[in-house]
N, C-alpha and C positions, 0 to 999 in steps of 0.2 A: 444077612444079605443086604440090608439097607444102611450099612455103616458108611458107605461112600457112594459117590455118584458115578454110574457107569455111562460113559459117553463114547460108544464105539464109532469107528469110521462109518460114514454114510456114503452111498453112491446113488446119484440121481441122473435120469436121462435129461439131456439138454432141453428138449421141448417142455417137459414137465417142470424143470427147474424154473424156466421163465414164467410159466403159468402160475406156479406156486409162489414165486416171489411177488407177482402182481396180486395174487389172492391175499397173501399175508399183509401186503402194504395197504390193501383196501378193507381189511377185516377189523374195523373199529368197533366201537360200542361194547356190548356185553361180551364179544368174542376177542377183545383186545389182548388178554393174557395168552389165549391160545394162538392168536395171530402173531404175537411177539415170539412165542416159542417156535412156531413154524418158521418165522423169519430167521431166528437164530440157527435152526437146523439147516436151512437152505444156505446160509452163509458159510457154514462149516463143511458142507457136503462136497464130495468130489463129483464133478459134472463130466459125464461121458456122452459121446454121440448116441442117439436113440438106439441105433442098431447094435451098439456095443454093450448095452446094459445086460449084465448076466441075468439068467432066468431065475436065480434064487434071491433076487433083490425085490423088496416090497416097493411097488409102484402104484400109481393110481389105477384102480380097477382090480388089483390083486386080491385074491382071497388068501387070508393069512390065518394060520393056526398058531397061537402063542400060549405059553404057560405063564401063569401069574406067580408072584411070590407067595400066594396062598395055595399053590399047587393045583389051581383050576386050569383046565384046558378050554380056551376060548377060540371060536372061529368067527372072523368078520371079513367083510369086503371093504376096502378103503376107497372112498368116493369123495367127490366134490360136495360142498354143503347142500346144493340144491337137490342132490340125489340121496341124501342121508335118510335112513329109516331104520332106527335101532331095532324095531320089531322084526325087520327082515334081515338083520345082521349087517346092515350097510352103515358104516360109521364115517363121519366127516373127517377129513384131514385137518379141519379147524377145531378139533377136540383135543384135549391133552393126550389121550392115547393114540389118536390118529396122527398127530404131529410126531409122536414118539416112534411110530411104526415106519413112517416113510423113509426109504433109503436103507433100511436094515437088511441084512442077509440072513439066511437060515443059519441058526446056531448062535447068533449074536443076542446079547442082553443089553437092556438100557434101563436107566432109572428115569422115571417120569413122575410128574407131580399132578395130583388131582386138583380140582378147582378149589377144594378146601385146604390146600397146601400139604396134604399127606403124600409122602414119597412111597413109590412102589417100584418093583422091578418086574419086567416082562422079558421072556426069552422066545424068540421066533423059532417055532418047530418046523413049519413048512410054509411054502409060498406057491400058490398056483396062479399063473398069469392069465389075464382075460383072453378070451378067444379073439376078440377084436381089439384094435388099438383103443386105449382109454379115450373117452370123449373129453372135449375141452371143457374148461370151467364155465 
């Protein structure tokens, strides 16, 4: 399953796209690799008006269930760095797996790289949107 890189089409809401580009551009220091990956993902994403974003797309504040290439089922909520708390299942979009999840649709798989350069594949199983609009960065 890890013999090639999976890079599916991504879709991002216009407002979040602007916020995430700004976040990636300012994410220097120890987060520079993750910020660079987020920037790459935002540059290749299809941007749609906020109201037109399909409900099965991972966006900021979404709770996502995904299956790993180790056949583990993981559930996380994708958040901005200031709200991240792994013990509560809230992962930052400025982590390798967070940057991989943003913009994916239910059923899509993507190859992502850990901080120690190991490649993995995850598949989005379900997406639950936040009740309120996601808070700004």
